[in-house]
C-alpha positions as CSV (number, residue, x, y, z in Angstrom):
1,X,-75.1,54.8,179.9
2,X,-76.9,51.7,181.1
3,X,-78.3,51.7,184.7
4,X,-76.7,49.2,187.1
5,X,-80.1,47.7,188.1
6,X,-82.2,44.6,187.6
7,X,-86.0,44.7,187.2
8,X,-88.3,42.0,188.5
9,X,-91.8,42.0,187.0
10,X,-94.8,40.3,188.6
11,X,-96.5,38.6,185.6
12,X,-99.8,38.4,187.4
13,X,-100.3,42.2,187.5
14,X,-97.5,43.6,185.4
15,X,-95.9,45.6,188.3
16,X,-92.2,46.1,188.0
17,X,-89.7,46.3,190.9
18,X,-86.2,47.7,190.3
19,X,-83.2,46.8,192.4
20,X,-79.6,47.8,192.4
21,X,-76.8,45.5,191.3
22,X,-73.9,45.6,193.7
23,X,-70.4,44.9,192.3
24,X,-68.0,43.5,194.8
25,X,-64.2,43.4,194.7
26,X,-64.2,39.6,194.5
27,X,-66.9,37.2,193.3
28,X,-69.9,37.8,191.1
29,X,-72.2,40.8,191.2
30,X,-75.3,40.5,193.3
31,X,-78.8,42.0,193.2
32,X,-79.7,44.0,196.4
33,X,-83.1,42.6,197.3
34,X,-83.0,44.0,200.8
35,X,-86.3,46.0,200.2
36,X,-88.0,43.3,198.2
37,X,-90.5,42.2,200.9
38,X,-91.3,45.8,201.9
39,X,-91.9,46.8,198.2
40,X,-94.0,43.7,197.4
41,X,-96.0,43.8,200.7
42,X,-96.7,47.5,200.4
43,X,-98.0,47.1,196.8
44,X,-99.9,43.8,197.5
45,X,-101.6,45.1,200.6
46,X,-102.0,48.8,199.9
47,X,-105.8,48.4,199.8
48,X,-105.7,47.7,203.6
49,X,-104.4,51.2,204.3
50,X,-106.3,53.1,201.7
51,X,-109.1,54.3,203.9
52,X,-107.2,54.5,207.2
53,X,-105.2,57.3,208.7
54,X,-102.2,56.1,210.7
C-alpha cells in the first residue's frame, strides 16, 4: 500500500523531508507543511547546537 505522503528533496545536499498529504471532504488534497520551517531550520543550523548543552 502506498504511503499518503510527499517528499521534498533539497538538491543542494540531498536531504529529504517527508510530509503528510491531507485529504479533505471538498476540494483538492493538500500537503501538510506545518513543520517545514522547523525541519529545515533544525537540519540547516544543527552545527550551532552540536557542541552546546541546552
